[in-house]
C-alpha positions in Angstrom: 37.0 36.1 -18.5 40.4 37.6 -18.3 41.8 38.5 -14.9 42.5 42.0 -14.3 45.9 42.2 -12.9 45.9 46.1 -12.5 43.5 45.6 -9.9 45.4 43.3 -7.7 45.5 44.2 -4.2 48.6 45.2 -1.8 51.2 41.6 -1.6 50.9 42.4 1.8 47.3 41.5 2.1 46.8 38.5 0.7 49.9 37.1 1.9 49.7 37.4 5.7 46.4 35.6 5.2 48.3 33.3 2.7 51.4 32.7 4.4 49.6 31.9 8.0 47.6 29.2 6.0 50.7 27.3 5.3 51.6 27.5 8.8 48.2 25.9 10.0 49.0 23.5 7.2 52.2 22.4 8.5 50.3 22.1 12.0 47.6 19.7 11.1 49.9 17.8 9.2 52.3 17.4 12.5 49.4 16.9 14.2 47.6 13.9 13.0 49.8 11.5 13.1 50.8 12.8 17.2 47.2 12.7 18.2 46.0 9.4 16.3 44.8 7.2 19.1 42.5 10.1 20.3 41.1 11.3 16.4 40.5 7.1 16.3 38.7 6.5 19.5 36.5 9.9 20.6 34.8 13.1 18.2 34.3 14.7 22.2 38.6 14.9 23.1 39.9 18.6 23.3 42.5 17.8 21.6 41.0 16.4 18.6 38.1 19.3 18.5 41.8 21.7 18.8 43.2 19.7 15.5 40.2 20.0 13.5 39.7 23.8 14.1 43.8 24.3 13.3 42.8 23.0 10.3 39.7 24.4 9.5 40.4 28.1 10.7 44.7 28.0 11.0 44.8 26.0 7.3 41.9 26.8 4.9 39.8 29.3 6.3 43.1 31.8 6.1 44.2 30.6 2.9 40.3 31.3 1.5 40.8 34.8 2.6 43.9 35.4 1.0 42.6 33.8 -2.0 39.7 36.1 -1.9 41.3 39.3 -1.1 43.3 38.6 -4.1 40.7 37.3 -6.8 38.1 39.0 -5.5 39.4 42.8 -7.7 41.7 40.7 -10.1 38.6 37.7 -11.0 35.6 39.6 -10.3 36.5 43.1 -11.0 35.3 44.4 -7.7 37.0 46.9 -5.1 37.3 45.2 -1.5 35.8 47.8 1.1 38.8 49.2 3.8 42.0 46.9 2.7 43.1 48.6 5.5 40.9 47.1 7.9 41.9 43.9 6.2 45.3 44.3 7.9 44.2 44.9 11.1 42.2 42.5 11.5 44.4 39.7 10.2 46.3 40.5 13.8 42.3 39.9 15.5 42.1 36.3 13.9 45.5 35.4 14.3 45.2 36.1 18.1 41.8 35.1 18.0 42.9 31.3 16.3 46.1 30.9 18.1 44.7 31.3 21.5 41.2 29.4 20.5 43.1 26.3 19.5 45.5 25.8 22.8 42.5 26.6 24.9 40.9 23.9 23.3 43.7 21.9 23.4 44.7 22.0 27.2 40.8 22.3 28.3 41.0 25.8 29.4 36.7 27.2 28.6 37.6 31.0 29.6 40.0 30.8 26.8 37.3 28.9 24.7 35.0 31.4 25.1 37.3 34.5 25.4 39.4 33.9 21.6 36.4 32.0 20.6 34.8 35.7 20.3 38.4 36.9 19.0 38.0 34.8 16.4 34.0 35.5 16.1 34.8 39.2 15.2 37.5 38.5 12.6 35.7 35.9 10.9 32.6 38.1 10.7 34.5 41.1 10.1 35.8 39.5 6.9 32.5 38.6 5.4 30.8 41.8 6.6 33.8 43.8 4.6 33.1 41.6 1.6 29.7 41.6 1.4 29.9 45.1 1.6 32.3 44.9 -2.0 30.0 43.0 -3.9 28.0 46.0 -5.7 31.1 46.7 -6.7 31.9 43.2 -8.7 31.9 43.8 -12.2 32.2 40.4 -13.8 29.3 37.8 -13.3 30.6 35.3 -13.1 29.6 31.9 -11.1 32.5 32.3 -8.4 30.9 35.3 -7.9 27.2 33.5 -6.5 29.0 30.7 -4.7 31.4 32.9 -2.9 28.2 35.0 -1.9 26.4 31.9 -0.9 29.4 30.5 0.9 30.0 33.9 3.3 25.9 33.8 4.3 26.6 29.8 5.5 30.3 31.1 6.8 27.9 33.7 9.1 25.7 30.8 9.6 28.7 28.2 11.0 30.6 31.1 13.1 27.0 32.0 14.7 26.8 28.3 16.0 30.9 28.1 16.4 30.3 31.2 18.7 27.6 30.0 20.9 29.0 26.5 21.5 32.3 28.1 22.2 31.0 30.3 24.9 28.6 27.3 26.1 31.7 24.8 26.8 32.4 27.5 29.5 29.1 28.5 31.0 27.5 24.9 30.1 23.9 26.5 29.4 22.7 22.8 27.3 24.4 19.6 26.4 25.8 20.0 22.4 24.5 16.1 21.0 26.4 14.6 18.2 24.1 15.6 15.4 23.8 19.2 16.6 27.8 19.3 16.1 27.6 17.4 13.1 24.9 20.2 11.9 28.0 22.6 12.9 30.6 20.5 10.7 28.3 20.4 7.7 27.7 24.3 7.6 31.4 25.1 7.6 32.6 21.6 5.6 29.8 22.1 3.2 28.6 25.5 3.5 31.5 28.0 3.5 34.5 26.1 2.8 32.8 23.6 0.0 31.3 26.6 -2.1 34.1 28.5 -1.7 36.8 25.9 -3.5 33.9 25.1 -5.6 33.0 28.8 -6.8 36.9 29.4 -7.4 37.5 26.6 -8.8 35.6 27.2 -12.1 37.1 30.5 -12.2 41.0 29.3 -11.8 40.2 26.1 -14.2 39.3 29.0 -16.6 42.3 30.4 -16.3 44.6 28.0 -15.8 43.7 25.4 -18.6 42.2 28.6 -21.1 38.9 26.4 -20.8 35.7 28.9 -22.6 33.0 27.6 -24.3 31.6 26.0 -21.6 28.0 25.8 -20.3 26.6 27.0 -17.4 23.6 25.0 -16.4 25.3 22.4 -15.1 27.3 25.0 -12.6 24.1 26.7 -11.5 22.2 23.4 -11.1 24.8 22.2 -8.7 24.8 25.8 -7.0 20.9 25.2 -6.3 21.0 21.7 -5.2 23.8 22.1 -3.1 22.3 24.5 -1.1 19.1 23.1 -1.0 20.2 19.9 -0.1 22.6 21.5 2.7 19.8 23.7 3.9 17.9 20.6 4.7 20.4 18.5 6.3 21.1 20.9 8.6 17.6 21.8 9.8 16.8 17.8 9.8 20.3 17.6 12.4 19.0 20.2 14.5 15.4 19.4 14.7 15.1 16.0 13.5 18.3 14.4 13.5 16.8 10.9 13.5 14.4 10.9 10.4 14.4 10.1 7.2 15.2 13.3 6.1 18.5 13.4 6.8 19.6 10.5 4.8 17.7 12.2 1.7 19.1 15.6 2.2 22.6 13.9 2.7 21.7 12.0 -0.6 21.1 14.9 -2.2 24.3 16.1 -1.7 25.9 13.7 -2.7 24.5 13.8 -5.6 25.4 17.7 -5.8 29.0 16.7 -5.3 28.6 14.2 -8.4 27.6 17.6 -10.8 30.3 19.3 -9.7 32.7 16.7 -10.5 31.3 16.1 -14.2 30.6 20.0 -14.6 34.6 20.8 -13.9 35.5 17.6 -15.9 33.3 18.7 -18.8 35.1 22.3 -18.3 38.1 20.7 -18.8 37.2 19.3 -21.9 37.1 22.3 -23.5 40.4 23.5 -22.5 42.8 25.2 -24.8 45.6 24.1 -23.3 46.3 20.5 -23.5 49.0 19.3 -21.6 47.9 18.6 -18.3 49.7 20.8 -15.2 50.8 19.7 -11.7 47.1 22.3 -10.5 45.0 19.6 -12.6 46.3 16.5 -11.4 45.9 17.6 -8.0 42.2 18.4 -8.9 41.7 15.2 -9.8 42.7 13.6 -6.5 40.7 16.3 -5.1 37.4 15.5 -7.1 38.1 11.7 -6.5 38.4 12.9 -2.6 35.4 14.6 -3.1 33.0 12.1 -4.5 34.8 9.4 -1.4 33.5 11.8 1.0 30.1 11.9 -0.5 30.0 8.5 -0.3 31.2 8.4 3.5 29.1 10.5 4.7 26.2 9.2 3.2 27.2 6.0 5.1 27.7 7.4 8.3 24.1 9.5 8.3 22.1 6.1 7.6 23.8 4.4 10.2 25.5 1.7 8.5 29.3 2.8 9.3 31.0 0.1 10.9 32.9 2.3 14.0 34.5 5.5 14.6 37.7 5.2 12.3 34.9 5.5 9.6 34.5 9.2 10.7 38.0 10.0 10.7 37.8 8.3 7.2 35.4 11.0 6.6 37.1 13.8 7.9 40.6 13.3 6.3 38.8 12.9 3.1 37.4 15.6 3.2 40.0 18.1 4.9 43.2 16.3 3.0 41.6 14.7 0.1 39.3 17.4 -1.2 40.2 21.0 0.4 44.3 19.9 1.1 44.9 18.6 -2.9 42.7 21.3 -4.4 44.6 24.1 -1.6 48.3 22.5 -2.5 47.8 22.1 -6.0 46.5 25.9 -6.6 49.2 26.9 -4.9 51.8 25.5 -7.3 
């Protein structure tokens, strides 16, 4: 239940990812008002794709890579395989993202394919490097299981993304809104969501000195979340108009509620009674998760009034759920 600071990696390994994530955060914050007109008009504008990947890849994924390089050995007692390769992989990933986003923005399909392939290579290297490190884990805290599941979703997400990026240049097939939604949900709820939830359980215990909380709800949420997300993804791909889409989206919303309740119960056991800046950010983050779950359920059921509701959903997830959590934990 304690961290092991002596197992910390050299600061430059997580640091380079975290600093790059901060740059991505600033670019996203600047880009949202500048592209507001395009955001509320269509989800098929290359500039909208560029902005969303600045947030998802440049900001949140880079930040999570840096955080996991730090927390995997310190919080789980594992040994990251080949930290030197992790440093080199940073340059591959950073180059890929730095070329991928402008290629999307300017509609350069060859650049999307080329730099997208570099990005895929960098992401897959990180995922497999961490998976190879799992046999060394000493503390099988729930965070370990959440991150393990998240890495599987990361591989699936980047696999779909690589096909879409190449298809943007070669035009093999048309990408429908439901197929695109499946890719988005795998990335947001699968890779990013499970990672954030797992890390939140561990850091809430550490920061708030919250111990003695049962883990039944924690693992129930993990199971329900993955079942619901798998069902939602398959339904969007193969039965986009079926009631199954709404049903699995509803299960995902229930899992989100379970997670919020579980974190609240965990905080009730805290020994550090005074609420910190990080915890106030967490409250907003969890409130945004519930809002996003409700908006997502409304969208898949076909009752959303207009395109601006899609933007509200995306902003609640990115700036609300992930944004406030990342900023709070940074403090």
